[in-house]
LUMTIRO-349910 format. One record per residue (C-alpha): x, y, z; residue in three letters. Coordinates in steps of 0.001 Angstrom, whole numbers, plus 500000, padded with zeros to 6 digits. Layout:
% residues N
XYZALA;...
This chain:
% residues 730
382047180566872277MET;380712177248870362LYS;383372175471868581THR;382637175413864633ALA;382043171560865054ALA;379192172203867703SER;377776175141865779ALA;377608172758862409LEU;375585170432864309ALA;373261173049865460LEU;372917174750862214ALA;372373171390860632THR;369556170610862937ALA;367887173811861539LEU;367789172616858024LEU;363892172695857706LEU;362822171569855154PRO;365744169426853924ALA;367410171149850696PRO;369004168155849528LEU;368685164431849494HIS;371557162796851456ALA;372932160858848678ALA;373123164332846498MET;376211166261845450THR;376657169863845547VAL;379449171566843420HIS;381699174402845143HIS;383369176875842825ASP;385313178904845539ILE;387664181898845072LYS;389293182884848391ALA;391653185142850127VAL;393815183960852908ILE;395302186765855229ASP;397229184950858110PRO;398265188181859792ALA;394622188855860478SER;393353185461860851HIS;390855186311858127ARG;389624184743854844ILE;387433186200851882SER;385544183755849843VAL;383304183984846724SER;381390180281846482ASP;379276179498843378ARG;377277176573844559VAL;375565174313842312SER;373385171249842880ALA;372178169145839719SER;368673168443841364GLY;368150172091842079GLY;367802173750845354PHE;364363174547847331SER;363047177991847402ALA;364032178183850990GLU;367717176739851194THR;369015176419854605ALA;373051176026855247PHE;375512176424857687ALA;378821178744857661LEU;381173179986860160HIS;379879182394862477SER;380737186175861896GLY;381199185872857961MET;377932187818857361GLU;376794185969854039PRO;375657187805851326LYS;374639186933847534SER;375355189288844288PRO;372996187389842404ASP;369556189289841571SER;366734188018843483GLY;368836185996845945VAL;368350186971849868VAL;370309185154852579ILE;368617185461855979GLU;370563184981859095ALA;368571182106861428LEU;369055181786865108PRO;372518180006866526GLY;375125182017864806GLY;376272179925862264SER;372651179119860608ALA;371495180865857471TYR;368493180424854898ARG;369016181376851277ALA;365396182679849434HIS;365765181520845838LEU;363794180880842917SER;362261177479843020HIS;364529174992841690GLY;367423177195841121ALA;370293174986840098LYS;373127177504841247SER;373730180707843429PHE;376495182598844753THR;377552183084848281VAL;380063186002849385GLU;381149186143853164TYR;384750187343854997ALA;385467186964858566GLY;388245185686861224VAL;388749181606861634ILE;391228180964864698ASP;390132178649867354HIS;392599176958869697PRO;394199173494869703LEU;392094171428872418GLU;392907168039873834SER;391003165156872524VAL;391249162083875041GLY;393901161261877286ALA;396600163669875538GLU;399454161080876078GLN;397784157905876005ALA;397189158143872227ARG;394929161000872614GLY;395653164202870429PHE;394878167737869880ARG;393176169207867328GLN;391217172501866084THR;388079173032864231SER;389919175583862151GLY;392768178268862411ALA;394227180728860001ILE;397410181900862094THR;400694183149860887PRO;402266179657861407ASP;399754178092859110GLY;396254177424857893ALA;394129174443858724TYR;390212174390857359LEU;388291171520857369ALA;384568170534857078GLY;384343171101860806SER;385369174736860349SER;381945175312858101ILE;384718177752856026TRP;382410177218852996TYR;378483176946852967PRO;377387173065854112ARG;373758171911853227PHE;373752168835855551GLY;374800165288854604ASN;375568166316851153GLU;378559165042849159THR;380958167622847294VAL;382908168090844419THR;384732171348844210PHE;387380173567842517ARG;388736175858845085VAL;391570178659844021GLU;393143180640847061VAL;395288183886846914ALA;397872183850849620LEU;400700185862850743PRO;404320185442849031ALA;406266182091849859LYS;403010180621850684TRP;401088177825849304ASP;397969175769849599ALA;396941172176849270VAL;393702170562848921SER;392017167352847836GLN;392378166284844036GLY;394638167590841310GLU;396357171100841393ARG;395200172919838272THR;396829176220838843ARG;399966177485840208HIS;401844180793840425GLU;404260182060842682ARG;405679185567842565THR;407378188016844876GLY;403935189299845160GLY;402147186177846133GLY;400811182793845429THR;397774181519843598ILE;396861178133843862ALA;393711176247842434ALA;392853172455843537TRP;390077170836841831GLU;388048167265842895SER;385732165854840425LYS;385655162755843078GLU;382898163284845498PRO;384315164141848795GLN;382033164264852326ASP;384408167742853303GLU;386813170229852093ILE;390142170779853188PHE;392515173841852935LEU;395875173545854233ILE;398208176551853694ALA;401662177846854941ALA;404969178804853896ALA;405949175268852010PHE;408858174081850180THR;407503171813847559GLU;408993168842846380TYR;408287166276843316THR;409852163535842193LYS;407321161328840182TYR;405633163550838479PRO;402965161099837151LYS;403610157441838525LEU;401883154856836103ALA;400803157857834127GLY;398274158970836294ARG;399450160123840046VAL;401765162635841023SER;403776161900844371ALA;404494165499845863MET;406067166693849362ALA;405325170067851220PHE;407604170778853732LEU;407770173806856066ARG;411601174244856675ALA;413362176196853820PRO;414739174048851008GLY;418243172660851843ASP;420045169524851212GLY;418792168148854268GLN;414789168555853768ASN;415288167497849932GLU;417178164008850903ALA;413922163849853418LEU;411422164749850995ALA;412904162209848477ASN;412831159475851168ARG;409182160233851387TYR;408436160453847607LEU;410209156975847017ASP;408105155501849679ALA;404969156877848192THR;405847155490844962ALA;406310151746846665ARG;403524151789848536TYR;400735153232845733ILE;402184150291843622SER;402005147870846197MET;398188148625847540TYR;397135149316843790GLU;398078145284843144ASN;396359144350846210MET;393264146084846344ILE;392629148352842738GLY;393584151325841192PRO;394529154512843501TYR;391502156802843517PRO;393491160154843088TYR;395554162137840910SER;398164162661843471LYS;399306161911847108PHE;401333164488848949ALA;403146164631852058LEU;402308167972854140VAL;404154169450857042GLU;401717170909859713ASN;402181173360862282PHE;401556171214864931TRP;401920167327866051GLU;399184165169864308THR;398653162268861963GLY;396057162687859847TYR;395065160919856566GLY;393045163066854016MET;391834162276850587PRO;394833162237848366SER;397327164011851042PHE;398370163243854479THR;399009166221857137LEU;401931164922859991LEU;403580167223862501GLY;406882168610861974PRO;408687166198864608LYS;406681163316863575ILE;407687163570860001ILE;411156163462860776ARG;411387160186863002MET;412774157644860653PRO;410470154817861503PHE;407292156655860125ILE;408304156321856544ILE;407706152489857014ASN;404785152638859667SER;402547155651860021SER;403232156966856550TYR;401893153954854414PRO;398773153774856929HIS;397845157273855675GLU;398337156003852118ILE;396200153473852501LEU;393685155522853995HIS;392887156584850341ASN;391230153466849575TRP;389686152692853279TRP;388056155859854546GLY;388994158374851872ASN;387482156846848750SER;385226154209850507VAL;383684155926853584TRP;382463154100856312PRO;379190153964857648ASP;379787155369861149TYR;376075154413862612ALA;377124151108862200SER;380743151017863256GLY;384128152545861486ASN;385563149276859925TRP;387960151428857908ALA;390555152261860654GLU;390880148262861438GLY;391164147489858107LEU;393923150084857343THR;395540149013860398ALA;395627145356859359TYR;396625146056855649LEU;399157148667856712ALA;400917148371860810ASP;400326144793860382HIS;401759143786857044LEU;404610145717857484ILE;405608143942860607LYS;404503140455858452GLU;406905141607855678GLN;409648141961858607GLN;408591138625859915TRP;407193139960863122GLN;403492139522862529GLY;403201137405865651ALA;404835139835867640GLU;402691142536866325TYR;399321140832867249ARG;400939139958870599GLN;401236143585870968SER;397430144319870085VAL;396041141806872390LEU;398071143123874975GLN;397075146504874583LYS;393481145300874757TYR;393995143247878054ALA;396054145995879564ASP;393558149196878485TYR;390132147581877673VAL;389246146801881559SER;385376146483882547GLU;383559149409882021GLY;385976150686878823ARG;384929147767876333ASP;381961148441873066PHE;381752146299870309PRO;383036147132866906LEU;379594148568865855SER;379931151516868230GLY;383109152334867189PHE;383474156021865468ALA;387095157392866009SER;389898157049868556ARG;389882159392871441HIS;392379157299873679GLY;394348154003874338SER;390912152164875097SER;388920153157872132SER;392180152548869958GLU;392587148928871175ALA;388946148096870396VAL;388301150400867334GLY;391980149618865793TYR;393221146358867298GLY;390230144121867533LYS;389104145078864275ALA;392400144242862663ALA;392420140809864538MET;389018140054863192PHE;390372140818859590PHE;393168138647860685HIS;390905135719861573MET;388858136329858600LEU;392008135793856489ARG;392730132848858059ASN;389473131328857453ARG;389203131872853657LEU;392658131944852881GLY;394990134859851256ASP;393483134627847827THR;390147134821848415ILE;390592137503850963PHE;392150139530848712ILE;389695138923846097LYS;387111140119848516GLY;388672143256849416LEU;388981143766845351GLN;385442143184844934GLN;384193145477848135PHE;386389148331846612TYR;385105148053843249ALA;381513148177844357ASP;381878150618847003SER;384105153466845618ARG;383154156816846451PHE;380143155457848342LYS;379340154917852140THR;379826151126853030ALA;379359149066856386SER;380486146170857859PHE;377338144276856437ASP;378576145519852703ASP;382072144120853468LEU;380358140709854547ARG;378438140381851425LYS;381657140900849149SER;383570138220851087PHE;380468135637851089GLU;380051136569847086ASP;383916135496846206VAL;383719132547848765SER;380444131263848456GLY;380470130835852250GLU;377760132193854784VAL;379723134665856999LEU;376878136433858995LYS;377391134682862459SER;381083135149862193GLU;380615138900861368PHE;377913139272864208ASP;380144137507866885GLN;382899139967866130TRP;381197142709865107VAL;377958143407867196THR;379089142144870607ARG;381461143397872869ALA;384279141318875383GLY;386528138625873919ALA;386836134694874809PRO;389436133779877130ARG;391091130260877024LEU;392474127657879085ALA;393857124141878461VAL;393802121526880929SER;394274117489880822GLY;396989117072878611ALA;398275113649878547SER;400363111645876182VAL;399646107857875148THR;402326105746873559GLU;400528103643870628VAL;401841101489868024LYS;403954103524865645ASN;403533106690867724GLY;401678108596870251PHE;398580110083870973ILE;398103113818872619LEU;395006114533874231ARG;394076117822875965ALA;390811119755876573ASP;390457123434875399LEU;388078125597877124GLU;386514129228876723GLN;386548130406880469VAL;385255133974880203GLN;381441134624881649PRO;378816134892879230GLY;378414133794875741GLU;380686131708873844THR;382291132071870478TYR;382900129881867780SER;386627129640867187LEU;389630128119865401THR;392202127875867648VAL;395636126822866306PRO;397936124653868204VAL;401571123743867914ALA;403143120517869109VAL;406971120444869686THR;408362116594869317MET;411576115010870163GLU;414084115021867470GLY;411862117171864897VAL;413032120496864459PRO;409557121600863137ARG;406392121890864938ALA;403351119930864386PHE;400853122444863443ARG;396988121953863758THR;393573123277865049ALA;390683122843867375VAL;387220123781866415GLU;386117125335869732LEU;382291125953868892ASN;380789125724872526GLY;382517125840876149ARG;385073122917875656LYS;386629120750872741ALA;388756117841873386ALA;391949117346871229MET;392877113966870095ASN;396129114341867726VAL;398204111200866574ARG;401975111936866252LEU;404754110046864832SER;407200111033867500SER;406926111994871655ARG;405301115152872198PRO;407443117137874544LEU;405866120564874600ARG;402054121899873671LEU;401206125495872733ASP;398013126783872163ILE;397484129859869872ASP;401359130408869657PRO;401511133001867384GLU;398368134851868265PHE;396223134450865653ASP;392746134508867492VAL;391295137823869373PHE;391156136736872821ARG;391931138271876153ARG;395245137046877175LEU;396317135689880333ASP;398172137834882320ILE;401176135361882084GLY;401009135091878280GLU;402448138680878329THR;405717140022879491PRO;405420143009882068PRO;405273146338880176ALA;404358149973880635ILE;400510149324879158THR;400038147559882611GLN;400532150578884529ALA;398877153267882108LEU;396014150855881562GLY;395331150316885367ALA;392144152409886492LYS;394226153580889281LYS;397647154321889918MET;399613155095893016LEU;402969157341892498ALA;405518157024895172VAL;407655160004895340LEU;411072160109896527PRO;411106162016900180SER;414954162534899707SER;415043164600896779ALA;415418168360896448ASP;412369170713896031ALA;412783171125892307LYS;413746167360891665THR;410358166467893756LEU;408374169054891547ALA;409732167452888408ALA;408666163905889573TRP;405412165308890612ARG;404903166834887073ASN;405900163476885707LEU;403374161645887860ALA;400689164079886798GLU;401233163350883075SER;401723159522884014LEU;397788159898885381GLY;396585161557882158LYS;397915158799879823SER;395355156139880873GLY;394401155702884578PRO;390991156966885727ASP;392855158258888750SER;396289158775890621ILE;397306158825894198VAL;400561160794895081MET;402260159729898334ALA;406031160162899641LEU;407764157176900163ASP;408281158484903900SER;404395158591904266GLU;404155154636903499ILE;405189152249906418VAL;404809149082904133LYS;404503148735900333PHE;402225148061899164PRO;399743149937901578PRO;396761148272902496ASP;394628150943900824TRP;396545150740897425ALA;395989146864896931ALA;394488146978893760ASP;396520149922892257MET;399504149714889908SER;402313151682891292ALA;405233153823889901VAL;408298154374892220ILE;409953157608891318LEU;413736158233891500GLY;416791155751892346GLY;416757157184896065GLY;413441156090896579ASN;413102153695899589ARG;410903151362897578PHE;413067150855894418ALA;414740147708895674LYS;410736146372895458THR;410737146612891751VAL;414379145205891646PHE;413162142291893566ASP;410260141591891489ALA;412676141771888520LEU;414882138696889831SER;413569136172886944GLY;414733138376884400TYR;418501139031883174ASP;418545142542884798VAL;421331143386887507ASP;421577147063889530VAL;424581148249891297ASP;426174151723892208THR;427475152036888619ALA;424472151592886819GLY;422094148796885426ILE;422993145768883307ARG;420035144376881116ILE;421147141597879114GLY;424540142296877262GLY;423932146046877800ALA;425308148168880703GLU;423837151787881670ILE;425411153687883593THR;423643156033885969HIS;425259159138884980GLU;423645161145882177ASN;420781158289881628HIS;417507157904882280ALA;415905154124882976VAL;412180152600883089VAL;411879149065884197LEU;408340147296884534SER;407449144377886731ALA;404592142857888148ARG;403967143890891936ARG;404749141026893962PRO;401323139270895736GLY;399207140521892959ASN;400459139624889488SER;397638141372887968GLU;398872144809889311ALA;401640146801887696ALA;404961148034888989LEU;406961150330887256LEU;410210152112888016PHE;411469155379886939ILE;414849157010887359ASP;416787160017885776ALA;420241161363886719ASP;419591164670884892ARG;416488166862886346LEU;416074168533882837ALA;415339164802881016SER;412311164484883567ILE;409808166700881342PRO;410912164442878248GLY;410422161545879970LEU;407025162579880717ALA;406019163346877030ARG;407853160210875851LYS;406812157208877842LEU;403284156560876391PRO;404682156383873175HIS;406695153402874303TYR;403792151660875760HIS;404406147882874780LYS;408111147806876094TYR;409423146440879481SER;412400148118879852TYR;413687151458878372LEU;417063153427878609ALA;417342157290877418PHE;420403159673877419GLU;420709163453877721GLY;418278166333878756ASP;416418165423875303GLU;416197162686876388PRO;417190160337873445VAL;416136156664873556ASN;419077154353873679THR;417679151083874745LEU;414121149338874721LYS;413056145955874836GLY;410684143133876342ARG;411325140662879162TRP;410703137068877925PRO;407224135535878708VAL;408589132534881282VAL;405508131059882525ALA;402542130891880018SER;399154128927880855PRO;398987128306877250MET;401987126347877118THR;402194122525878449VAL;405319120836879027TYR;404868116957878751LEU;406948114205880054PRO;409670113025878337GLY;410245109008878083ALA;411494108740881898ASP;408068110500882722GLY;409594114162883581VAL;408289116917882078ALA;410900119380881293ARG;411105123149879911ARG;412273123009876105VAL;411708125644873419GLY;409359125616871031MET;410201123915867385ALA;410119126397864647ALA;407194127134862925VAL;407332127267859337PRO;407025131035858304ALA;403818132536856671ARG;404244134308853570GLU;403360138038854005PRO;399888138971852358LEU;401804141243849881ALA;405358141507849224ALA;406656145474849021LEU;408198146348845962PRO;412243147306847231ARG;412494149875844293ALA;409884151635841977PHE;410455152693838030SER;407703154710836780PRO;
């Protein structure tokens, strides 16, 4: 059976002659009845187009709906393909009615590597647990590339409710059922309809007189869920206020948090659809939630031109995920994590330019489409300055609201407000795959009258074309508490740095706050789970001493990790391997499973340079003590003899906790070590090993001619791009 999405593609291909210009808007006046028990929907839709329809107007509709029209003289003909139809109309007719009914119930399907930032989706489902209908469901007539305005009124069973885009214009709940109507006067590219047995919460009926903050939770209304809803409603008010001040007016009349019936993180125009576990994770309110709110500016009211690259995800990641970390003075750590993810997941054969990014389907595509794009906007901000960067965003939003816009449109907005020509800047980051790699050499210090001169060579060492880069530099000086900061313009293969300093330099750091998008050297990052999951091949070493049930659980975990990023995984018992690593696995990352594994000591030896100790009672990491009893631990290291290969150790005291580890580990991808407790299991410790040998750090000789390891002097904290309002008064 074809999915709704593929059926839509087929039906659209049959639209000859094209009934509508791509820029034309169709209005739908929909009256629908949803019966969850039978997976069925019944619809009457009055469709209108100001420019009129052709005498033979083709459209797509979900298979099995058997559409007809009650209008005199209107005949609807089925075309080959099962989802394609043609309406025979009076030439120039402005509107006609379509009536239809049928079943929509598509299963959830995995997209991308399920655990490695992949996800599950359905092209449409009406079930007793809830209903999810989108443009890909073809649950309403679709005419091609049109935009839509609409009013949708839906009748539902008792205790059920419905959410769509726009403003709610009717809401009646009785013991016999619910009627809810939503209207969007703003043009949209599709119509969503979400329904379930919801409890509704509204704290701010109209923010700034315009916007309603709403929450729809599937659980029964009680004190705990009311408190949860109120936290989200307060956050809605804060973040809408922040982004309105930064970008421009919020484009819709409401923002609603809606709980889905499977785990999702979707951002629709004027609402977000989050899964039941995700919604209750405490960090989501100040991480993923503002990301979805911001999508109402980028993606849901300014639409990306997917044919030339989806800029909206990267810009949203930068102005939400990165900005929130920046507000917590953790911006450099966030950027390091972004660059590490790119280095670990985007290996040869997995890279592509930003102009080729449409949507995320796994960790490698996310590292490019979200991570590289976010870093591009960070570099653009650094070049233009905060004030001009924000003015460019505001102009882009004002010019492009409810329109399709491209990277070129973004460039023109920034050029208009800055007076600079930015074409080469955009071209090198948007249309080229790959990233620069940096190296520093030839550092020397010369004492001169009234100071010192520091010289060094900075070089791009990646094969192929070079980039035009502005590379920040920090110099730590003797007796000076703050680092000296400057930048090197690296517009070719190599550039010399000559810096005059008032005090003796002791340490040179190249791009210390990770402000440049580049492929990091392995020494710039700590060992982390990403390096194992991002490898093309993985060797899983199973403990032969384990009983049958435990061994089966470890095999299942290994299979799960194999679906989380690596192209392939090989499993072997420790008893089958004479030496580690075996010659045939020289280029593989490896995961050692179980504390009784013969090769567990290999991991512990590889961690000898870090503050970690293992004994019969448990594991000590820094000041934290983790007993073996009732705990699971994950440790990452680099394989001896091959620093490019990852080494992962996983142990669990309780058999019941191993399936939970399989689910959770990929979501902790950036960490070096983890500890979990109980059968669930619950994370109790996480962290990253320190970077101990970065080639971007050069230690310089002191007055006695000896270079010593010294810490980097303080770098003045950069103010965030925007301050988060701590409270909101409507």
